N, CA, C and O of each residue as an XYZ file, in Angstrom:
452
protein
N      99.526     75.359     77.183
C      98.539     76.089     76.916
C      98.383     77.392     76.063
O      97.818     78.340     76.608
N      98.898     77.551     74.577
C      98.808     78.808     74.250
C      97.413     79.361     74.025
O      96.323     78.799     73.909
N      97.798     80.693     73.998
C      96.049     81.366     73.784
C      96.641     82.029     72.479
O      97.737     82.559     72.298
N      95.403     81.804     71.494
C      95.491     82.030     70.017
C      95.236     83.558     69.463
O      95.875     84.162     68.601
N      93.981     84.036     70.311
C      93.905     85.110     70.016
C      93.489     85.895     71.486
O      93.428     85.397     72.610
N      93.199     87.457     71.012
C      92.696     88.280     72.043
C      91.652     88.046     73.207
O      91.614     88.348     74.400
N      90.711     87.283     72.210
C      89.655     86.884     72.989
C      90.078     85.923     73.966
O      89.698     86.274     75.083
N      90.700     84.876     73.976
C      91.098     83.843     74.659
C      92.142     84.322     75.832
O      92.354     83.722     76.886
N      92.823     85.717     75.335
C      93.788     86.050     76.643
C      92.556     86.619     77.496
O      92.563     86.309     78.687
N      91.605     87.333     77.080
C      90.711     88.189     77.951
C      89.895     87.270     79.039
O      89.770     87.520     80.238
N      89.357     86.113     78.299
C      88.652     85.174     79.073
C      89.457     84.495     80.195
O      89.012     84.267     81.320
N      90.926     84.145     79.674
C      91.579     83.985     80.765
C      91.956     84.814     81.976
O      92.209     84.299     83.064
N      91.985     86.206     81.731
C      92.289     87.328     82.416
C      91.002     87.248     83.512
O      91.284     87.313     84.709
N      89.441     87.091     83.058
C      88.435     87.116     83.455
C      88.478     86.118     84.367
O      88.064     86.356     85.502
N      88.945     84.923     84.063
C      88.691     83.915     84.815
C      89.757     83.869     86.316
O      89.453     83.498     87.450
N      90.741     84.265     85.925
C      91.939     84.369     86.988
C      91.350     85.397     87.851
O      91.163     85.185     89.049
N      91.069     86.447     87.309
C      90.240     87.731     88.160
C      88.889     86.998     89.176
O      88.713     87.212     90.375
N      88.210     86.269     88.444
C      86.934     85.807     89.373
C      87.525     84.838     90.294
O      87.132     84.807     91.460
N      88.713     83.799     89.745
C      88.637     83.005     91.121
C      89.603     83.895     91.921
O      89.141     83.949     93.061
N      90.710     84.602     91.846
C      91.186     85.058     92.772
C      89.876     86.365     93.760
O      89.967     86.600     94.965
N      89.068     86.834     93.052
C      87.858     87.225     93.878
C      87.274     86.494     94.923
O      86.985     86.912     96.044
N      87.068     84.952     94.294
C      86.392     84.303     95.327
C      87.291     83.459     96.263
O      86.905     83.041     97.355
N      88.249     83.293     95.861
C      89.434     82.952     97.307
C      89.609     84.208     98.405
O      89.704     84.009     99.616
N      89.635     85.442     97.824
C      89.742     86.712     98.623
C      88.524     86.558     99.423
O      88.509     86.581    100.654
N      87.556     86.407     98.704
C      85.970     86.345     99.918
C      85.897     85.208    100.711
O      85.482     85.305    101.866
N      86.265     84.083    100.218
C      86.258     82.920    100.917
C      87.453     83.221    102.806
O      87.182     82.872    103.955
N      88.584     83.916    102.290
C      89.506     84.197    103.287
C      88.598     85.159    103.888
O      88.071     84.739    104.918
N      88.249     86.406    103.510
C      87.329     87.194    104.634
C      86.235     86.770    105.598
O      86.148     87.044    106.795
N      85.189     85.846    104.633
C      84.153     84.881    105.557
C      84.651     83.937    106.417
O      83.833     83.621    107.280
N      85.971     83.238    106.497
C      86.212     82.417    107.163
C      86.847     83.236    108.513
O      86.426     82.943    109.632
N      87.639     84.033    108.375
C      88.333     85.012    109.322
C      87.159     85.753    109.941
O      87.396     85.808    111.148
N      86.096     86.301    109.694
C      85.253     87.189    110.323
C      84.225     86.437    110.973
O      83.829     86.725    112.103
N      83.752     85.425    110.257
C      82.596     84.789    110.275
C      82.869     82.895    111.488
O      82.077     82.123    112.029
N      83.806     82.933    111.416
C      84.292     81.429    112.086
C      85.630     81.039    112.679
O      85.954     80.052    113.339
N      86.290     82.053    112.272
C      87.793     82.112    113.409
C      87.633     83.582    114.415
O      88.452     83.690    115.327
N      86.807     84.460    114.278
C      86.588     85.701    115.092
C      85.728     85.291    116.422
O      86.059     85.581    117.572
N      84.431     84.480    116.001
C      83.673     84.142    116.964
C      84.507     83.241    117.720
O      84.678     83.587    118.889
N      85.226     81.882    117.254
C      85.412     81.096    118.273
C      86.569     81.306    119.041
O      87.102     80.494    119.797
N      86.940     82.534    118.776
C      88.460     83.171    119.934
C      87.592     83.358    121.190
O      87.943     83.068    122.334
N      86.481     83.851    120.841
C      85.538     84.200    122.233
C      84.611     83.186    122.809
O      83.833     83.478    123.717
N      84.686     82.039    122.306
C      84.251     80.721    122.892
C      85.186     80.065    123.483
O      84.931     78.903    123.799
N      86.636     80.675    123.820
C      87.224     79.906    124.644
C      87.220     80.843    126.016
O      87.268     82.072    125.960
N      87.161     80.136    127.182
C      86.965     80.514    128.333
C      88.475     81.315    128.857
O      89.303     80.443    129.121
N      88.809     82.159    128.984
C      89.805     82.839    129.963
C      91.332     82.823    128.828
O      92.470     82.522    129.189
N      90.872     83.269    127.328
C      91.642     83.466    126.629
C      93.029     84.149    126.780
O      94.200     83.775    126.711
N      92.141     85.740    127.104
C      93.364     86.449    127.565
C      94.306     86.128    128.876
O      95.379     86.673    129.137
N      93.772     85.316    129.479
C      94.628     84.860    130.580
C      95.857     83.759    130.041
O      97.043     83.772    130.369
N      95.360     83.081    129.373
C      96.152     81.840    128.673
C      97.386     82.759    127.627
O      98.613     82.706    127.552
N      96.654     83.325    127.140
C      97.894     83.992    126.495
C      98.831     84.962    127.179
O      99.996     85.033    126.789
N      98.423     85.667    128.114
C      99.644     86.470    129.280
C      99.994     85.612    129.842
O     100.893     85.960    130.607
N      99.738     84.434    129.914
C     100.663     83.559    130.842
C     101.750     82.825    129.899
O     102.898     82.515    130.219
N     101.120     82.628    128.683
C     102.152     81.824    127.622
C     103.575     82.609    127.408
O     104.732     82.192    127.455
N     102.884     84.262    127.087
C     103.822     85.185    126.708
C     104.682     85.580    127.753
O     105.864     85.819    127.504
N     104.140     85.694    129.108
C     104.948     86.075    129.990
C     105.683     85.082    130.912
O     106.734     85.496    131.400
N     105.330     83.969    131.188
C     105.089     83.114    132.130
C     105.472     81.631    131.443
O     105.199     80.607    132.069
N     106.117     81.564    130.127
C     106.484     80.066    129.656
C     107.318     79.402    130.673
O     108.325     79.696    131.317
N     106.250     78.058    130.541
C     106.922     76.865    131.520
C     105.952     76.701    132.621
O     105.622     75.569    132.974
N     105.330     78.072    133.355
C     104.669     78.128    134.754
C     103.905     76.627    134.925
O     103.242     75.996    134.102
N     104.232     76.336    136.202
C     103.574     75.151    136.773
C     102.220     75.259    136.832
O     101.417     74.559    136.214
N     101.888     76.474    137.863
C     100.736     76.655    138.090
C     100.559     78.646    138.121
O     101.445     79.500    138.146
N      99.171     78.776    138.107
C      98.820     80.286    137.902
C      97.730     80.596    139.054
O      97.048     79.741    139.618
N      97.700     81.960    139.287
C      96.530     82.174    139.921
C      96.397     83.422    139.505
O      97.344     84.147    139.198
N      94.818     83.839    139.467
C      94.511     84.936    139.072
C      93.596     85.787    140.058
O      92.517     85.496    140.573
N      94.414     86.983    140.155
C      93.501     88.190    141.090
C      92.973     88.842    140.335
O      93.503     89.014    139.237
N      91.645     89.486    140.670
C      90.833     90.834    140.083
C      90.264     91.577    141.049
O      89.389     91.244    141.848
N      90.978     92.901    140.885
C      91.046     93.905    141.751
C      89.314     94.643    141.475
O      88.634     94.380    140.482
N      88.942     95.441    142.438
C      87.878     96.345    142.219
C      87.880     97.377    141.142
O      88.942     97.963    140.933
N      86.783     97.689    140.400
C      86.679     98.516    139.172
C      87.037     99.782    140.046
O      86.840     99.948    141.250
N      87.653    100.682    139.066
C      88.245    102.056    140.010
C      88.288    103.041    138.714
O      88.506    102.571    137.597
N      88.141    103.979    138.854
C      88.225    105.253    137.908
C      89.955    105.352    136.927
O      91.008    105.531    137.539
N      89.914    105.239    135.823
C      90.680    105.522    135.064
C      91.409    106.953    134.738
O      92.527    107.209    134.290
N      90.241    107.837    135.177
C      91.159    109.289    134.881
C      90.643    109.693    136.229
O      90.292    109.115    137.257
N      90.750    110.981    135.778
C      90.292    111.969    137.455
C      89.167    112.361    137.063
O      88.528    112.912    137.959
N      88.671    112.303    136.105
C      87.483    112.954    135.703
C      86.337    111.773    136.565
O      86.495    110.553    136.514
N      85.276    112.423    137.277
C      84.604    111.601    138.001
C      83.517    110.859    136.961
O      83.024    109.790    137.321
N      83.164    111.417    135.713
C      82.448    110.748    134.728
C      83.002    110.458    133.825
O      82.497    110.617    132.714
N      84.253    109.923    133.993
C      85.129    109.041    133.062
C      85.041    107.477    133.039
O      84.424    107.089    134.032
N      85.373    106.655    132.392
C      85.821    105.692    132.438
C      86.245    104.835    133.700
O      87.198    105.176    134.401
N      85.401    103.575    133.981
C      86.112    102.569    135.089
C      86.743    101.684    134.260
O      86.475    101.466    133.078
N      87.964    100.967    135.230
C      88.458     99.796    134.782
C      88.623     98.849    135.994
O      88.346     99.231    137.131
N      89.104     97.537    135.713
C      89.242     96.621    136.936
C      90.712     96.242    136.760
O      91.181     96.023    135.643
N      91.396     96.172    137.829
C      93.193     95.533    137.709
C      93.036     93.951    137.799
O      92.126     93.364    138.383
N      94.078     93.386    137.119
C      94.446     92.378    136.845
C      95.536     91.954    137.171
O      96.447     92.232    136.392
N      95.926     91.059    138.525
C      97.348     90.545    138.686
C      97.324     88.875    138.614
O      96.731     88.118    139.383
N      98.120     88.543    137.497
C      98.286     86.709    137.398
C      99.905     86.275    138.576
O     100.915     86.967    138.450
N      99.885     85.636    139.136
C     101.142     85.110    139.728
C     101.310     83.758    139.107
O     100.455     82.872    139.117
N     102.439     83.694    138.593
C     103.077     82.407    138.102
C     104.159     81.830    139.075
O     105.080     82.485    139.565
N     103.895     80.458    139.283
C     104.254     79.619    139.870
C     105.600     78.511    139.305
O     105.146     77.445    138.889
N     106.396     78.567    139.270
C     107.604     77.474    138.261
C     107.762     76.228    139.426
O     107.322     76.308    140.573
N     108.485     75.078    138.863
C     108.817     73.581    138.940
C     109.940     74.175    140.633
O     109.965     73.653    141.747
N     110.537     75.146    140.215
C     111.587     75.549    141.381
C     111.199     76.310    142.611
O     111.913     76.463    143.602
N     109.879     76.812    142.420
C     109.573     77.333    143.720
C     109.094     78.908    143.491
O     108.210     79.613    143.976
N     110.173     79.098    142.466
C     109.921     80.997    142.187
C     108.724     81.084    141.545
O     108.050     80.226    140.976
N     108.487     82.769    141.802
C     107.453     83.372    141.484
C     107.675     84.338    140.577
O     108.752     84.934    140.585
N     106.621     84.656    139.596
C     106.587     86.089    138.542
C     105.534     86.350    138.923
O     104.768     85.581    139.504
N     105.305     87.743    138.580
C     103.612     88.264    138.850
C     103.439     89.217    137.285
O     104.280     89.972    136.796
N     102.391     88.954    136.875
C     101.873     89.601    135.496
C     101.484     90.759    135.845
O     100.578     90.654    136.672
N     101.735     91.808    135.609
C     101.009     93.116    135.991
C      99.585     93.785    135.328
O      99.343     93.477    134.161
N      99.118     94.231    135.677
C      97.922     94.780    134.907
C      98.378     95.383    133.607
O      97.873     95.029    132.542
N      99.142     96.111    133.667
C     100.023     96.929    132.537
C     100.417     95.498    131.634
O      99.915     95.560    130.511
N     100.866     94.770    131.772
C     101.006     93.546    130.944
C     100.065     92.621    130.771
O     100.226     91.764    129.902
N      99.411     92.631    131.228
C      98.231     91.906    130.835
C      97.520     92.333    129.913
O      97.294     91.665    128.904
N      96.895     93.919    130.182
C      96.489     94.407    129.196
C      97.041     94.123    127.941
O      96.467     93.540    127.022
N      98.315     94.613    127.947
C      98.979     94.444    126.347
C      98.804     93.243    125.774
O      98.469     93.055    124.605
N      99.079     92.248    126.770
C      99.207     90.745    125.797
C      97.507     90.860    125.454
O      97.194     90.758    124.268
N      96.704     91.014    126.201
C      95.260     90.901    125.883
C      94.629     91.628    124.709
O      93.676     91.194    124.061
N      95.279     92.821    124.493
C      94.722     93.871    123.172
C      95.667     93.192    122.038
O      95.195     93.035    120.911
N      97.136     92.748    122.358
C      97.721     92.675    121.219
C      97.422     91.288    120.609
O      97.731     90.937    119.470
N      96.978     90.783    121.247
C      96.561     89.363    120.744
C      95.704     89.396    119.868
O      95.741     88.925    118.732
N      94.573     90.195    120.607
C      93.421     90.377    119.825
C      93.258     91.216    118.422
O      92.431     91.067    117.523
N      94.387     92.192    118.560
C      94.654     92.802    116.898
C      95.528     91.572    116.161
O      95.122     91.601    114.999
N      96.212     90.845    116.235
C      97.054     90.206    116.022
C      95.968     88.605    115.247
O      96.039     87.987    114.185
N      95.446     88.544    115.965
C      94.364     87.083    115.566
C      93.417     87.464    114.843
O      92.572     86.657    114.456
């Protein structure tokens, strides 16, 4: 299609910008209001992501959560709990996902998704 006048060119540009804006708004809407909340609907998503990253092919896993302890030396500071996942493989070997690895997998997955 050949555009014959400057008016037709500007109309085509406006239509292209409106279409691009609508697609961008749709992507933002879907990721914010549909994809984001659906991630919180999955129970133990952080556990599953950590196991998939650090123990691919594990036959079974067990989760142990520790007590809430202070994360700083300040008594009015924040508190956090510890998590340790033990992965068991088919050959009987085990691998332990430490608290730091679990936190890294959980936080990075929430940022990447």
